[in-house]
C-alpha positions in Angstrom: -15.0 39.7 49.1 -11.5 40.4 47.9 -10.4 36.6 49.0 -13.2 35.2 47.5 -12.3 37.1 44.1 -8.7 36.2 45.1 -10.2 32.2 45.3 -12.0 32.3 42.1 -9.3 33.7 40.1 -7.0 31.3 41.2 -9.3 28.7 40.3 -9.6 30.1 36.8 -6.1 30.2 36.3 -5.0 27.0 37.2 -8.0 25.5 35.0 -6.6 27.7 31.9 -3.3 26.2 32.6 -4.2 22.8 33.0 -6.6 23.2 30.1 -3.6 24.3 28.0 -1.4 21.7 29.5 -3.8 19.2 28.3 -4.2 20.9 24.4 -0.6 21.1 24.5 0.0 17.3 25.1 -2.8 16.0 23.4 -1.3 17.7 20.4 2.3 16.2 21.1 0.9 12.7 21.8 -1.7 12.2 19.3 -1.4 9.2 17.4 -3.3 9.2 14.2 -5.6 6.5 13.7 -7.1 5.9 9.7 -10.6 6.2 10.4 -11.1 3.2 8.1 -10.5 0.9 10.7 -14.0 1.7 12.5 -15.8 1.3 9.1 -14.1 -2.3 8.2 -14.9 -3.2 11.8 -18.3 -2.5 11.3 -18.5 -5.0 8.6 -16.9 -8.0 10.2 -19.0 -10.3 12.5 -17.6 -9.1 16.1 -17.0 -12.5 16.9 -13.4 -12.0 18.3 -13.3 -15.8 17.9 -9.2 -15.4 16.5 -9.8 -17.8 13.7 -8.1 -15.1 11.4 -4.9 -15.6 13.4 -5.2 -12.6 15.3 -6.4 -11.3 18.7 -9.9 -10.1 17.3 -11.8 -8.2 15.0 -10.7 -4.7 15.8 -6.8 -6.1 15.3 -7.9 -7.4 12.3 -9.6 -4.2 11.2 -6.1 -2.7 11.7 -4.2 -5.6 9.7 -6.5 -4.9 6.7 -6.2 -1.4 6.6 -2.5 -1.5 6.8 -2.5 -3.9 3.7 -0.7 -6.8 6.0 -3.5 -9.5 5.4 -6.0 -10.4 3.1 -10.0 -10.1 4.3 -10.8 -13.3 3.2 -8.5 -14.7 6.1 -11.9 -14.1 8.1 -13.8 -18.0 7.8 -17.0 -16.4 10.2 -18.0 -13.4 7.6 -19.7 -14.6 4.7 -17.9 -14.0 1.8 -20.1 -11.5 0.3 -19.2 -9.4 3.4 -15.6 -10.0 2.5 -16.0 -9.2 -0.9 -17.3 -5.5 0.3 -14.5 -5.0 2.4 -12.0 -5.8 -0.2 -13.8 -3.4 -2.7 -14.0 -0.7 0.0 -10.3 -1.0 0.5 -9.4 -1.9 -3.0 -7.7 -4.8 -2.5 -7.9 -9.0 -3.2 -10.3 -10.7 -1.5 -7.7 -13.6 -0.9 -8.5 -16.8 -0.2 -6.9 -18.8 2.3 -8.3 -22.5 2.3 -11.0 -23.4 5.0 -9.7 -25.1 8.0 -11.9 -26.8 10.5 -11.9 -28.6 14.0 -10.5 -32.7 13.3 -10.9 -35.2 16.3 -8.4 -37.5 16.7 -10.8 -40.4 18.8 -13.5 -42.6 17.2 -13.5 -44.6 20.7 -17.3 -43.7 21.8 -18.9 -45.8 24.5 -19.7 -48.5 22.3 -16.2 -49.6 21.7 -13.9 -48.5 24.3 -14.4 -49.6 27.8 -14.7 -47.1 30.9 -12.9 -49.0 33.7 -14.5 -46.5 36.3 -17.5 -44.8 37.1 -17.0 -41.1 37.1 -19.8 -38.9 39.2 -18.5 -35.4 39.4 -18.8 -32.6 37.9 -20.2 -33.2 34.4 -17.0 -31.8 32.3 -14.1 -33.3 30.6 -11.8 -31.4 32.5 -13.0 -32.0 35.9 -12.9 -36.0 35.1 -9.7 -36.2 33.6 -8.3 -34.5 37.0 -9.5 -37.4 39.0 -7.3 -40.7 37.2 -7.7 -39.6 33.9 -11.3 -39.4 33.6 -11.6 -43.9 34.4 -11.8 -44.3 30.3 -9.3 -47.6 29.7 -7.9 -45.6 26.8 -5.8 -42.9 28.5 -5.7 -41.0 25.5 -9.6 -41.6 24.5 -12.6 -38.6 24.2 -14.4 -38.7 27.8 -17.4 -37.5 25.8 -18.9 -35.0 28.4 -19.0 -32.5 25.7 -16.9 -29.5 26.7 -15.8 -28.8 23.3 -19.7 -28.8 22.5 -20.4 -26.1 25.1 -17.8 -23.5 24.3 -18.1 -23.5 20.7 -19.9 -20.0 19.6 -20.7 -21.4 16.1 -22.9 -24.5 17.5 -21.1 -26.7 14.8 -20.1 -29.5 17.5 -22.8 -31.7 19.1 -21.9 -35.1 20.7 -23.4 -38.2 18.8 -25.1 -41.2 20.9 -21.9 -42.7 21.8 -20.8 -39.8 23.3 -18.2 -38.9 20.1 -18.2 -34.8 19.2 -19.3 -34.7 15.8 -17.9 -31.4 13.8 -20.4 -29.6 11.5 -17.5 -28.3 8.7 -20.1 -26.1 7.3 -20.5 -24.0 10.9 -16.7 -24.6 11.9 -14.8 -21.5 11.8 -11.9 -22.9 13.4 -11.4 -20.5 16.1 -9.6 -23.2 18.0 -11.6 -23.1 21.3 -12.5 -26.4 21.2 -8.5 -27.4 20.9 -7.9 -25.2 24.1 -10.6 -26.8 26.2 -9.8 -30.4 25.4 -8.2 -32.0 28.5 -6.6 -35.2 25.6 -5.6 -32.6 23.2 -7.4 -34.7 20.5 -8.8 -31.4 18.4 -6.5 -30.4 16.1 -6.8 -27.6 13.1 -6.5 -28.8 9.7 -7.8 -27.5 5.9 -10.3 -29.5 4.6 -8.2 -30.7 2.1 -6.5 -32.9 4.5 -8.7 -35.9 4.3 -6.8 -38.8 5.0 -7.3 -39.0 9.2 -6.0 -40.9 11.9 -8.7 -40.8 14.1 -6.8 -42.1 17.0 -4.1 -40.7 19.6 -3.6 -44.1 21.8 0.3 -44.5 22.1 0.0 -48.2 23.6 1.2 -51.3 22.1 -1.4 -52.8 19.7 -2.2 -55.5 21.9 -2.6 -53.3 25.3 -4.4 -50.9 22.7 -7.1 -53.0 21.2 -7.9 -54.7 25.2 -9.0 -50.9 25.7 -10.8 -49.9 22.3 -12.0 -51.4 19.4 -11.1 -48.5 16.8 -7.3 -48.1 18.0 -4.4 -47.6 16.1 -2.4 -50.7 16.7 0.7 -49.6 14.5 0.7 -52.6 12.2 2.3 -50.4 9.6 0.1 -51.4 6.9 -1.2 -47.8 5.9 2.7 -46.9 5.7 3.2 -49.9 3.6 0.7 -49.1 0.9 1.4 -45.5 0.9 3.8 -43.2 -1.3 6.8 -43.5 0.1 7.4 -40.5 3.7 3.3 -39.9 3.3 2.9 -42.1 6.6 5.0 -43.1 9.5 4.8 -45.4 12.6 5.4 -42.8 15.7 5.7 -44.3 18.8 2.9 -46.8 18.1 0.9 -44.7 16.4 0.4 -43.9 12.7 1.7 -40.1 11.7 0.3 -38.5 8.3 3.2 -35.8 7.0 0.4 -33.6 5.3 3.4 -31.3 3.4 2.7 -34.4 1.7 -0.9 -34.1 1.3 -1.1 -34.3 -2.5 0.0 -37.4 -2.7 -2.7 -38.7 -0.4 -5.8 -41.4 -1.2 -7.6 -43.4 -0.1 -5.3 -46.5 -0.6 -3.9 -45.5 2.7 -6.8 -47.0 4.7 -7.9 -50.0 2.7 -5.9 -52.5 4.9 -6.6 -51.1 8.3 -7.7 -54.1 10.4 -9.2 -51.6 12.9 -10.3 -48.7 11.0 -8.6 -46.4 13.1 -7.4 -44.6 10.0 -9.9 -43.1 7.7 -10.8 -41.1 4.6 -13.2 -38.0 5.0 -15.6 -37.2 2.3 -16.3 -33.7 1.7 -20.1 -34.2 2.4 -19.2 -35.2 5.9 -19.1 -39.1 5.3 -16.3 -41.4 7.0 -15.0 -43.8 5.1 -13.2 -46.8 6.3 -11.4 -49.5 4.2 -12.2 -52.3 3.1 -10.2 -54.7 6.0 -11.6 -52.5 8.8 -13.8 -54.8 11.2 -17.3 -54.1 11.2 -19.0 -52.2 14.3 -21.9 -54.0 14.8 -22.2 -53.0 18.6 -25.0 -50.5 19.0 -25.3 -49.7 23.2 -22.5 -48.8 25.3 -20.2 -51.3 26.7 -20.4 -52.5 30.4 -18.1 -50.7 32.7 -15.4 -53.3 33.0 
């Protein structure tokens, strides 16, 4: 019996010692966390999309409580919820300009040639690994919808010609489409960036037109007609300097012969210039 009592006493003493160590360690290593972080996180959408520029809603809540970021940076939350967060923290709502994903390609199946038939997994990323996916334009959209598949907000759909269409009202600028596109055709832009080059082809004009009817031919007319410095021709492609966005206008698109440079209206309409050739073909081009 004595040995049993000794063992029990030893275990009790050991337990008490370890508990004391844990209590002391907890006091020494304790890191205070503002309880408002949990409350603010509960007011966020928990989408963890990264559109605000942080790794997720929890880090965003931590920065909000610290006053390092404004509630308005969350583009997924409703304005009312962001206002509620601002009132709760006693800070200004803040308002970043809404950003959306834009596609630098207009070469759907009715205007851009396919030079090979791909029969593998229905995925742009998989197709791109097989000789670029079979499209004549090496920079063109493959139209298999990886971007639409990864969009958690149903902001992207494919049109009848296999081109992604972004619904600006649903887009949160999370950047998933930017990441998944194997051709790097998506980028995030402020909605005020209405002058847009819907092409990324770097081939010389004649070579590009041989593969796609709506390619940028680097003719330079948009640059000539625009205020100095707004547009430059770089590597056979028109490039808009958005630091000068305030001087952008529809003038730049009017003489574009292919309609590669367009003006984006707030209601979603895509405006081409008066000299842009009309696209009348409705069906897909044959495999060439």
